C-alpha positions in Angstrom: 91.0 64.8 100.4 89.9 68.3 99.9 92.7 70.8 98.8 92.0 74.8 99.0 93.6 76.9 96.4 93.6 80.1 95.5 92.8 81.5 91.9 92.8 84.5 89.9 89.2 86.3 90.3 87.7 88.2 87.5 88.1 92.4 88.2 85.8 93.6 90.8 83.5 96.9 90.4 85.8 100.0 91.2 83.4 101.2 94.0 84.8 97.7 96.0 88.1 99.0 95.8 87.3 102.1 97.3 85.6 100.8 100.0 88.5 98.2 100.8 90.4 100.6 103.3 87.4 101.8 105.0 86.2 98.3 105.6 90.1 97.4 106.7 90.0 100.0 109.3 86.0 98.9 110.3 87.6 95.6 110.8 90.4 96.4 112.9 88.9 98.5 114.9 86.5 95.3 116.1 89.7 93.2 116.1 91.4 95.9 118.3 88.3 95.8 121.0 89.3 92.1 122.3 92.3 93.2 124.3 90.4 96.1 125.3 87.8 94.2 126.8 90.6 92.0 127.8 92.3 94.6 130.1 88.9 94.6 131.6 88.4 98.4 129.7 85.0 100.0 128.7 84.8 99.7 125.0 82.6 102.3 124.1 84.1 104.6 126.7 87.4 104.2 125.5 86.8 104.4 122.1 84.4 107.5 122.4 87.3 108.6 124.1 89.5 108.0 121.4 87.8 110.3 118.8 87.0 113.0 121.0 90.9 113.4 121.8 91.7 113.7 118.2 88.3 115.4 117.1 85.9 116.8 119.9 87.1 120.6 120.0 88.9 122.6 117.7 92.6 122.0 119.9 92.1 118.6 119.1 91.1 118.9 115.5 94.3 121.3 115.1 96.8 118.9 117.0 95.7 116.2 114.8 96.0 117.6 111.4 99.3 119.0 112.5 99.9 115.0 113.5 98.5 113.8 110.5 101.4 115.9 108.3 104.6 114.3 108.1 102.9 110.9 108.4 100.8 112.3 104.7 103.9 113.3 103.0 106.1 109.9 104.1 103.2 108.1 103.2 102.7 109.4 99.7 107.1 109.0 99.5 106.0 105.1 99.8 102.9 105.1 97.8 104.4 106.9 95.1 107.9 104.7 95.2 105.8 101.5 95.3 104.2 101.9 92.0 106.8 102.0 90.7 108.2 98.5 92.3 110.9 100.6 93.8 110.4 99.4 96.9 111.4 102.5 99.6 111.3 101.7 103.1 114.4 105.0 103.5 111.4 107.1 103.9 112.5 107.5 107.5 116.1 108.4 106.3 115.6 110.6 103.8 113.2 112.6 106.0 116.7 113.0 108.1 117.7 114.5 105.3 115.5 117.0 104.7 115.8 118.2 108.5 119.6 118.6 108.2 119.3 120.9 105.6 116.3 123.1 107.0 118.2 123.1 109.9 121.2 124.2 108.0 120.1 126.7 106.0 117.7 127.8 109.1 121.2 128.4 111.7 123.3 129.5 109.3 121.9 131.3 106.0 122.3 134.5 107.6 122.3 136.3 104.6 118.4 135.2 103.9 115.5 136.7 105.0 112.2 136.4 104.9 109.8 134.2 102.5 113.0 133.4 100.4 114.3 131.5 103.4 111.4 129.3 103.5 111.1 128.7 99.7 114.9 128.0 99.7 114.4 125.5 103.0 111.5 124.0 101.3 113.5 123.0 97.6 117.1 122.5 99.4 114.8 119.5 102.0 113.5 118.2 99.0 116.6 117.9 96.9 118.3 116.1 100.0 115.4 114.1 100.3 116.0 112.7 96.9 119.4 113.0 97.0 119.7 110.2 99.8 116.4 108.5 97.9 118.5 108.2 94.8 121.8 106.4 95.9 119.3 103.0 96.5 118.0 103.4 92.5 121.0 103.9 91.1 122.4 100.6 92.7 119.6 99.0 91.8 119.1 99.9 88.1 123.0 100.0 87.8 123.8 97.4 89.8 120.7 95.5 90.7 121.3 95.6 94.4 118.1 94.8 96.0 116.1 97.9 97.1 115.1 96.6 100.4 118.2 96.0 102.0 119.4 100.1 100.8 116.9 102.1 101.7 116.1 100.3 104.8 119.6 100.1 105.8 120.2 103.4 104.8 118.0 105.0 107.2 120.6 103.9 110.0 123.6 105.1 108.4 121.4 108.5 108.0 120.8 108.4 111.4 124.7 108.1 112.4 125.0 111.0 110.3 122.8 113.3 112.3 124.2 111.8 115.5 127.5 112.9 114.1 126.6 116.0 113.3 124.9 116.7 116.5 127.6 116.4 118.1 129.9 118.4 115.8 129.4 121.2 113.5 125.5 121.4 114.3 125.5 120.7 117.8 124.4 123.8 120.6 127.1 125.9 121.4 128.2 125.2 125.1 125.7 122.3 125.1 126.5 118.9 125.9 123.1 117.7 124.4 122.8 115.9 120.6 120.8 119.2 119.6 121.4 122.1 117.3 120.9 125.3 117.3 117.9 127.0 116.8 116.8 128.1 113.6 116.5 131.8 113.2 112.6 133.2 113.4 112.3 133.7 109.7 112.8 130.2 109.0 110.0 129.4 111.2 107.0 127.8 108.6 104.1 130.5 109.4 101.1 129.7 111.5 98.0 129.4 109.8 95.5 129.8 111.7 95.8 131.4 114.9 96.1 130.3 118.1 97.2 126.6 117.1 100.4 125.1 115.7 98.1 124.9 111.7 101.2 125.3 110.0 102.3 125.8 106.3 104.1 122.2 106.2 100.2 121.1 106.5 98.9 123.0 103.7 102.4 121.6 101.6 100.8 118.1 102.3 97.9 118.5 101.1 99.4 120.3 98.4 102.0 117.4 97.8 98.4 114.9 97.7 97.6 116.8 94.3 100.5 117.4 92.5 101.0 113.4 93.1 97.6 112.4 91.9 98.2 114.6 88.9 101.9 113.3 88.3 99.9 109.9 88.6 97.2 110.1 86.3 97.5 113.0 84.5 101.7 112.7 82.6 104.0 110.6 81.1 106.1 110.0 83.9 103.1 108.0 86.0 101.8 106.6 82.9 105.6 105.0 82.8 106.2 104.5 86.3 102.7 102.2 86.2 103.8 100.2 83.3 107.5 99.8 85.4 105.5 98.5 88.4 103.1 96.3 86.3 105.6 94.6 84.1 109.1 95.8 84.2 110.4 93.6 81.1 106.7 94.3 78.9 107.6 98.3 79.5 111.4 97.8 78.3 110.1 96.4 75.3 107.7 99.3 74.9 110.9 101.6 74.9 110.5 103.1 78.3 113.9 103.9 80.0 112.8 101.8 83.3 116.2 102.9 84.5 115.3 106.8 84.2 112.1 106.3 85.8 112.9 104.5 89.0 115.5 107.3 89.6 112.7 110.2 88.8 110.4 107.9 90.6 112.8 108.2 94.1 114.2 111.3 93.1 110.4 112.4 93.9 109.8 110.0 96.6 112.8 111.0 98.4 112.1 114.7 98.1 107.9 113.8 99.6 110.0 112.6 102.6 113.0 115.5 103.0 109.3 118.3 102.8 107.9 116.3 106.3 111.7 116.6 107.7 111.7 120.1 106.8 108.2 120.6 108.6 108.9 118.9 111.7 112.1 121.4 112.0 110.8 124.5 111.0 106.6 124.2 113.0 107.5 122.2 115.6 111.1 121.8 117.0 112.9 124.8 115.9 116.2 122.6 115.6 117.2 120.1 114.6 117.2 116.4 117.2 117.9 113.2 117.8 114.2 111.8 118.2 113.0 114.4 115.8 110.9 111.8 114.1 108.8 108.9 116.1 109.3 106.7 113.2 107.5 108.6 110.6 109.1 106.9 107.9 108.7 103.3 108.7 104.4 104.6 109.4 104.4 105.6 106.1 105.2 101.7 104.6 101.9 101.1 106.6 100.1 104.5 105.6 100.9 103.6 101.7 99.8 100.0 102.1 96.2 100.9 103.9 95.8 103.8 101.4 96.0 101.1 98.4 98.7 103.5 96.9 96.5 105.8 96.2 97.2 109.3 96.8 93.8 110.0 98.6 93.9 107.2 100.1 96.9 107.6 101.7 95.5 111.0 102.7 92.5 109.0 104.6 94.7 106.8 105.8 97.0 109.1 107.5 94.4 111.2 108.9 93.3 107.7 110.5 96.6 107.2 112.3 96.8 111.0 113.5 93.4 110.3 115.5 95.3 107.4 117.1 97.7 108.8 117.8 96.3 111.8 119.5 92.9 111.1 120.7 95.3 108.0 122.9 96.4 109.8 125.4 92.9 111.0 126.3 92.0 108.0 126.2 94.2 106.4 128.3 93.4 108.9 130.7 89.8 108.6 130.4 89.3 104.7 130.3 92.3 103.3 131.7 93.4 101.7 128.7 97.2 101.6 127.6 98.3 103.9 124.8 100.4 100.7 123.4 96.6 99.9 122.3 97.5 101.9 119.3 99.4 99.8 117.7 97.7 97.2 117.6 95.1 99.4 115.9 97.5 100.3 113.7 99.2 96.8 112.8 95.9 95.5 112.4 95.0 98.0 110.1 97.9 96.7 107.5 97.2 93.0 108.3 93.3 93.4 107.4 94.3 95.2 104.4 96.9 93.1 103.4 94.0 90.2 103.7 91.4 92.6 102.0 93.6 93.5 98.8 94.7 89.4 98.5 91.0 88.6 97.9 90.5 91.7 95.8 93.2 89.4 93.4 92.2 85.9 93.9 89.8 83.7 95.7 89.6 80.6 97.0 89.1 77.4 94.8 88.2 74.4 97.1 88.5 71.3 95.2 88.7 67.4 96.3 91.6 65.5 95.0 
């Protein structure tokens, strides 16, 4: 009888790990071609219109960057937390925490004006998101409560909190809809490229990539978080205060997601609504995994997802392929990436028994 086992393989060259995400994307596009062909679509026309709709002209390209901004930040939030084995599935709720603070300052911060108001919004959104992530981190380190469960459930707690605010103290006067008043114009993020929606939040997301990379590779916290992620018991034995590391990781992780919420309020919607996020926090998990938890990989992965999201409407109009195929591409990318990551660490060994 022939049996199959997975055995640990020798470490692969660094260049292999670099090309893995790109290979996963290419394979996922090949796999996604199957339902397109089954649906009777023209494959080349579908993919051509998909990428043209996202990259084909100045407007489309800049809109792709707009869409990528919250995806980069939530991807970084998840990736930074996962690196230390803090399983943060709560970026969605942390995004809304940042959005709430941005709305409060933008609507009621009448005594603050100019760039100072935007700086305060950014700081408070970061703190709010970090605080919301610190709750499950505290429960994990002090009470051994599973962080997957707490971060996930706190998303729903936050959504109910947003609903209570939008049907209560933050509701626009005279309106029966769950939406806040518009934030003051001096709380709007500046537009960095004329005649577009390319705003300050996009620049913030790019800066966040560099900051996270710097923390991961050049700071004591980055070294300690990696040690905690590899082996928490060994990290404790080595004198690392693991509880403090996880808490700091959670604060930064949640803060990044909070910045995504501030960007959506101050640059896109200009008020708080229930549907502020189209699942950016959950998509951030997929993006972080596809990017192999590396900041640059997350940046590229978020841009790829943005291309798919923005270009899907053009693809649907020009080729008749349903926009839902984007979900197939995104989900397939994650599954292919996980398989690739498995075979980075292990190889198949066949044996007779």
